[in-house]
C-alpha positions in Angstrom: 14.7 12.8 -9.5 11.7 13.6 -11.5 8.5 14.0 -9.4 6.5 11.6 -11.5 9.2 8.9 -11.3 9.4 9.5 -7.5 5.7 9.0 -7.2 5.7 5.7 -9.1 8.6 4.5 -7.1 6.6 5.3 -3.9 3.7 3.3 -5.3 5.9 0.3 -6.0 7.5 0.5 -2.5 4.1 1.0 -0.9 2.5 -1.9 -2.8 5.4 -4.2 -3.1 3.3 -7.1 -1.8 1.0 -6.8 -4.9 4.0 -6.8 -7.2 5.5 -9.9 -5.5 2.2 -11.8 -5.5 1.6 -11.2 -9.2 5.2 -12.1 -10.0 5.0 -15.3 -8.0 1.7 -16.3 -9.7 3.2 -15.8 -13.2 6.4 -17.7 -12.1 4.2 -20.5 -10.6 2.1 -20.9 -13.8 5.2 -21.0 -16.0 6.9 -23.5 -13.7 3.8 -25.7 -13.7 3.6 -25.5 -17.5 7.2 -26.6 -17.8 6.7 -29.5 -15.4 3.6 -30.7 -17.3 5.2 -30.3 -20.7 8.1 -32.6 -20.0 11.3 -32.8 -22.1 11.2 -33.0 -25.9 14.0 -33.5 -28.4 14.4 -32.4 -32.0 15.9 -33.8 -35.2 16.5 -31.6 -38.2 17.2 -32.6 -41.8 17.3 -30.8 -45.2 16.4 -32.0 -48.8 17.3 -30.4 -52.1 14.7 -30.2 -54.9 16.4 -31.4 -58.1 15.3 -31.2 -61.7 16.9 -32.4 -65.0 19.7 -30.1 -66.1 21.1 -31.1 -69.4 22.1 -27.7 -70.6 22.0 -24.0 -69.5 18.4 -23.6 -70.8 17.1 -26.6 -68.8 19.1 -25.6 -65.8 17.4 -22.2 -65.5 14.0 -23.7 -66.3 14.5 -26.5 -63.8 15.6 -24.2 -61.1 12.5 -22.0 -61.5 10.4 -25.2 -61.5 12.0 -26.4 -58.3 11.3 -23.1 -56.6 7.7 -23.1 -57.6 7.2 -26.7 -56.5 8.9 -26.5 -53.1 5.9 -25.0 -51.3 3.7 -27.9 -52.6 6.2 -30.4 -51.3 6.1 -28.7 -47.9 2.3 -28.9 -47.9 2.6 -32.7 -48.4 4.1 -33.0 -44.9 0.8 -32.1 -43.4 -0.9 -34.9 -45.3 -3.0 -37.4 -43.2 -2.1 -40.2 -45.6 1.6 -39.5 -45.2 1.3 -39.4 -41.4 -0.5 -42.7 -41.4 2.2 -44.3 -43.5 4.9 -43.1 -41.1 3.0 -44.4 -38.1 2.6 -47.8 -39.8 6.3 -47.9 -40.8 7.5 -47.2 -37.3 4.6 -48.7 -35.3 4.1 -45.5 -33.4 1.4 -45.4 -30.7 0.0 -42.0 -31.7 -2.6 -40.5 -34.1 -1.9 -38.5 -37.4 -2.9 -35.2 -35.9 -0.4 -35.5 -33.0 2.3 -36.6 -35.4 1.6 -33.8 -37.9 1.7 -31.2 -35.0 5.2 -32.4 -34.1 6.6 -31.7 -37.7 7.7 -28.4 -39.0 8.6 -28.2 -42.7 9.6 -25.0 -44.4 11.4 -23.9 -47.6 14.7 -22.1 -47.1 14.3 -18.6 -48.5 16.0 -17.9 -51.9 17.0 -21.6 -52.3 15.5 -24.9 -53.4 16.1 -26.4 -50.0 13.4 -27.7 -47.7 14.1 -28.1 -43.9 12.3 -30.7 -41.9 12.3 -30.6 -38.0 10.7 -33.3 -35.9 10.1 -32.8 -32.2 9.4 -35.9 -30.0 9.7 -37.3 -26.6 13.0 -39.1 -27.2 15.9 -38.2 -29.4 15.9 -41.7 -31.0 12.3 -41.5 -32.1 12.7 -37.9 -33.3 15.5 -39.1 -35.6 13.6 -42.2 -36.8 10.4 -40.2 -37.6 12.4 -37.6 -39.5 14.1 -40.3 -41.6 10.8 -42.1 -42.2 9.2 -38.8 -43.4 12.1 -38.1 -45.8 11.8 -41.6 -47.2 8.1 -41.5 -47.7 7.9 -38.0 -49.0 10.7 -38.8 -51.5 8.6 -41.6 -52.8 5.5 -39.4 -52.9 7.3 -36.7 -54.9 8.6 -39.2 -57.4 5.2 -40.7 -57.9 3.6 -37.2 -58.4 6.4 -35.9 -60.7 6.7 -38.9 -63.0 4.9 -38.5 -66.3 3.8 -41.6 -68.2 6.4 -42.5 -70.8 9.1 -40.4 -69.1 12.3 -42.1 -67.9 12.9 -39.6 -65.1 10.7 -37.6 -62.9 10.4 -33.8 -63.4 11.7 -33.3 -59.9 12.9 -35.3 -56.9 14.2 -34.7 -53.4 17.8 -35.4 -52.5 19.0 -35.5 -48.9 21.7 -32.9 -48.3 21.5 -33.0 -44.5 20.6 -36.3 -42.8 18.3 -36.3 -39.8 20.3 -35.1 -36.8 20.5 -36.7 -33.4 20.7 -34.6 -30.2 20.4 -35.6 -26.6 19.9 -32.0 -25.5 16.3 -31.1 -24.9 14.7 -28.9 -27.5 13.5 -25.4 -26.8 14.9 -22.6 -24.6 16.7 -23.4 -21.3 14.3 -23.7 -18.4 16.5 -21.2 -16.5 16.1 -18.7 -19.3 12.3 -19.3 -19.4 11.9 -18.9 -15.7 14.1 -15.8 -15.7 11.9 -14.3 -18.5 8.8 -15.3 -16.6 10.1 -13.5 -13.5 10.7 -10.3 -15.5 7.3 -10.5 -17.1 5.7 -11.2 -13.7 7.5 -8.2 -12.1 6.4 -6.0 -14.9 2.8 -7.2 -14.7 2.9 -6.8 -10.9 4.2 -3.2 -11.2 1.4 -2.5 -13.7 -1.2 -4.0 -11.3 0.2 -2.0 -8.4 -0.1 1.2 -10.4 -3.6 0.3 -11.5 -4.6 -0.3 -7.8 -3.0 3.0 -6.9 -5.0 4.9 -9.5 -8.3 3.3 -8.2 -7.3 3.7 -4.6 -8.8 6.7 -2.8 -6.9 6.1 0.5 -4.5 8.6 1.8 -0.9 7.3 1.5 1.4 10.2 2.4 1.5 13.1 4.8 1.2 15.5 1.9 -1.9 13.7 0.7 -3.3 14.0 4.3 -2.8 17.8 4.1 -4.4 18.0 0.7 -7.4 15.9 1.9 -8.0 17.8 5.2 -6.9 21.3 4.2 -4.8 21.7 7.4 -1.1 21.0 8.1 0.3 17.8 9.4 1.5 18.4 13.0 3.4 15.2 13.3 3.9 11.8 11.7 3.8 8.5 13.5 5.9 5.6 12.2 8.1 7.6 9.8 11.0 5.7 8.3 13.6 7.9 10.0 11.9 7.8 13.4 14.2 6.6 16.2 12.4 7.8 19.3 8.8 6.6 19.4 7.8 9.4 21.8 9.1 12.2 19.6 6.0 12.6 17.4 3.9 13.1 20.6 6.3 15.8 21.8 6.0 17.5 18.4 2.2 17.3 18.8 2.4 18.7 22.3 4.5 21.6 21.1 2.1 22.4 18.2 -0.9 22.3 20.5 0.8 24.5 23.2 1.1 27.2 20.5 -2.6 27.3 19.9 -4.4 30.2 21.6 -6.3 29.4 24.8 -9.7 30.9 25.3 -9.9 33.8 27.8 -10.7 32.8 31.4 -9.9 29.2 30.7 -7.4 27.3 32.8 -7.4 24.0 30.9 -6.8 23.4 27.3 -9.4 21.0 25.8 -8.4 19.0 22.7 -10.7 16.7 20.7 -9.1 13.8 18.9 -11.1 12.7 15.9 -10.8 10.3 13.0 -12.8 9.4 9.9 -13.1 5.7 10.8 -12.3 3.2 13.6 -8.8 1.8 13.8 -7.0 4.9 12.6 -5.1 5.2 16.0 -6.9 8.1 17.7 -7.1 6.4 21.1 -3.3 5.7 20.9 -2.7 9.4 20.0 -4.9 10.6 22.9 -3.0 8.4 25.4 0.4 9.1 23.9 -0.2 12.9 24.0 -1.3 12.5 27.7 1.9 10.8 28.5 4.2 13.5 27.1 2.1 16.1 28.8 2.5 14.3 32.1 6.3 14.3 31.4 6.1 18.1 31.7 4.3 17.8 35.0 0.9 18.7 33.6 -2.3 17.3 35.1 -4.2 15.7 32.3 -7.7 14.2 32.1 -8.4 11.8 29.2 -12.2 11.3 28.7 -13.3 8.4 26.5 -16.5 9.5 24.7 -16.3 6.7 22.0 -19.5 4.9 22.9 -19.4 2.9 19.6 -16.2 0.9 19.4 -14.0 1.9 22.3 -11.0 -0.1 23.5 -9.9 2.6 25.9 -10.6 0.6 29.0 -8.3 -2.2 27.8 -5.4 0.2 27.6 -5.4 1.4 31.2 -4.9 -0.5 34.4 -7.2 1.5 36.6 -9.9 4.2 36.4 -11.5 6.1 39.3 -14.7 6.8 37.4 -16.5 6.0 34.1 -18.6 8.2 31.9 -21.6 5.8 32.1 -21.5 5.8 35.9 -21.6 9.6 36.1 -24.5 9.7 33.5 -26.5 7.2 35.5 -25.8 9.0 38.8 -26.8 12.4 37.3 -26.1 15.3 39.5 -23.3 13.6 41.5 -20.1 15.7 41.7 -17.0 14.2 40.2 -14.8 15.6 43.0 -14.9 12.4 45.0 -14.0 10.3 41.9 -11.1 12.4 40.5 -7.7 10.6 40.6 -5.6 12.4 43.1 -2.6 10.0 43.1 -1.0 11.0 39.8 -0.9 13.5 37.0 -3.3 11.5 34.8 -7.0 11.0 35.2 -8.4 8.5 32.7 -12.2 8.3 32.3 -13.3 5.3 30.2 -16.8 5.2 28.7 -18.0 2.3 30.9 -21.1 0.3 30.2 -22.7 1.6 27.0 -26.1 0.0 26.8 -28.7 0.3 24.0 -28.3 4.0 23.3 -24.7 4.9 22.8 -25.4 8.4 21.5 -26.9 9.5 24.8 -23.6 10.1 26.5 -22.4 12.9 24.2 -25.8 14.7 24.6 -25.9 14.4 28.3 -25.4 17.6 30.3 -23.4 15.5 32.8 -20.7 15.1 30.2 -20.5 18.9 29.6 -20.4 19.3 33.4 -17.7 16.7 33.7 -15.5 18.5 31.1 -16.1 21.8 33.0 -15.3 20.4 36.4 -12.1 18.8 35.1 -11.1 22.1 33.7 -10.8 23.5 37.2 -8.1 21.2 38.4 -6.4 19.9 35.2 -4.1 21.6 32.8 -5.2 19.6 29.8 -8.4 17.7 28.9 -8.2 15.3 26.0 -11.4 13.9 24.5 -11.4 10.6 22.6 -14.5 10.3 20.4 -16.2 7.9 18.0 -15.3 7.9 14.3 -16.8 10.7 12.2 -19.1 8.2 10.6 -21.2 8.9 13.7 -22.1 12.5 14.7 -20.8 12.1 18.2 -17.5 13.9 17.5 -19.2 16.8 15.9 -21.7 17.2 18.8 -19.1 17.0 21.6 -16.7 19.4 19.8 -18.6 22.4 21.2 -16.8 21.7 24.5 -13.3 21.6 22.9 -10.9 24.4 22.2 -9.3 22.7 19.2 -9.6 19.6 17.1 -6.9 17.2 16.0 -7.6 14.8 13.1 -5.9 11.4 13.0 -5.4 10.2 9.4 -4.1 6.6 8.9 -2.0 5.8 5.9 -3.7 3.3 3.6 -6.9 3.3 5.6 -8.4 6.8 5.7 -9.8 7.9 2.4 -9.6 11.3 0.7 -13.4 11.7 0.7 -13.9 10.7 4.3 -11.1 12.9 5.6 -12.2 15.9 3.5 -15.9 15.5 4.7 -14.8 15.2 8.3 -12.7 18.4 8.1 -15.4 20.3 6.3 -18.0 19.4 8.9 -15.9 20.7 11.7 -15.1 23.9 9.7 -18.8 24.5 8.9 -19.7 24.4 12.6 -17.0 26.9 13.4 -14.5 24.6 15.1 -10.8 25.2 14.8 -8.8 22.3 13.5 -5.2 22.5 14.8 -4.0 20.0 12.3 -3.5 16.3 11.4 -1.6 13.5 13.1 -0.5 11.3 10.2 -0.4 7.7 11.3 2.0 5.9 8.9 2.4 2.8 11.0 1.4 -0.6 9.4 0.2 -2.5 12.4 -2.6 -0.3 13.5 -0.8 0.6 16.7 1.1 3.9 16.9 4.7 4.1 18.2 3.3 5.5 21.4 1.6 2.2 22.1 4.8 0.5 22.9 6.0 3.3 25.1 2.7 3.3 27.0 3.3 -0.3 27.9 6.8 0.1 29.1 8.1 3.6 29.7 5.3 5.1 31.8 3.8 2.2 33.7 6.1 2.7 36.7 5.2 6.4 37.1 1.5 6.6 36.7 0.4 3.0 37.0 -2.5 3.8 34.6 -1.4 2.3 31.3 -1.7 -1.4 30.8 -1.3 -3.9 28.0 
């Protein structure tokens, strides 16, 4: 399939809600118009413009005269006086303008015939109005075409097709109209979706995440073909295990960062910790998101908090480290009025150093890159993992975040592309069910 076609199909699939909404709006408007319009019925007739034809010469001259006069007779149908006369004849409860709007008169091409179509609310009235118009316009033409002293008028109208009667509503079938409206609505919705996509700067695919960040995608969360929700975390674990470890370091320190809140970085941090514990690794997860953290709501117990250690500056963490299981979670705790102080505190640096002595991995969860916290704490990390959320993270924000880390000399291992639609990664569900019995630390 052509790459351009594939791209547009992806846009339509990704923005199918926009297509559906526009199509429903168009269909609703057309349906409302049909309901408000009500049923109408048509009656059609035809008259022949005749002239004296005594011999061949008068025949041709009369035919030419009839053709020339036919447009004038058609114009008479729009006469206010004629409309008033028809209204009086039939006792109609309407005005001339409304009556004239319901009449269509037109000469039949290459003939001397004039067709007359009347559309009204009932088939009986449509036929009666048509007949009244024929009668009155015949009289009007005779009056106009009769010359003083002449025995016959120069032209007159003869009925060749009497006014028809039809109990079938006029116009197209409502089903056909609604079908056409659906097609138009879908086309308009598709155009609207493409327009939104052209104006949208958000990252939508893993390839776009790579283009925006300049680093490879290590794993994708919520992929269409994903059957095991823990598999993306295992892929991330394998990729990070391949990154070089600094000399004389026992623990590998990974910083999880994102361009904005809600991209799923906390879920990635906890999900990665779970699969590392599956390998028997001792893992410390430190919550340094002092801006909008929900870390504490995702765990059932925590031996220490960052804020408590900062407030008790100089106190060793040895007495607080969780010795019961493989995982040590450290939530941010009480933030206070100055959330930025935690990242700059030497106690945090000491905490990371001390955990490195008795843990295999240290995972740091930070605030979104709209704050400088992640950049400041990255000096304590061996590598950085960027979380990019489909439809939320923008090209500009992801690119700026990656460039800031590169300019400060920090290695970016790659991107975790979060393609889930609910804001929770596949590891969230696993955290709630699969690991609770083993570590007792994750809660929902």
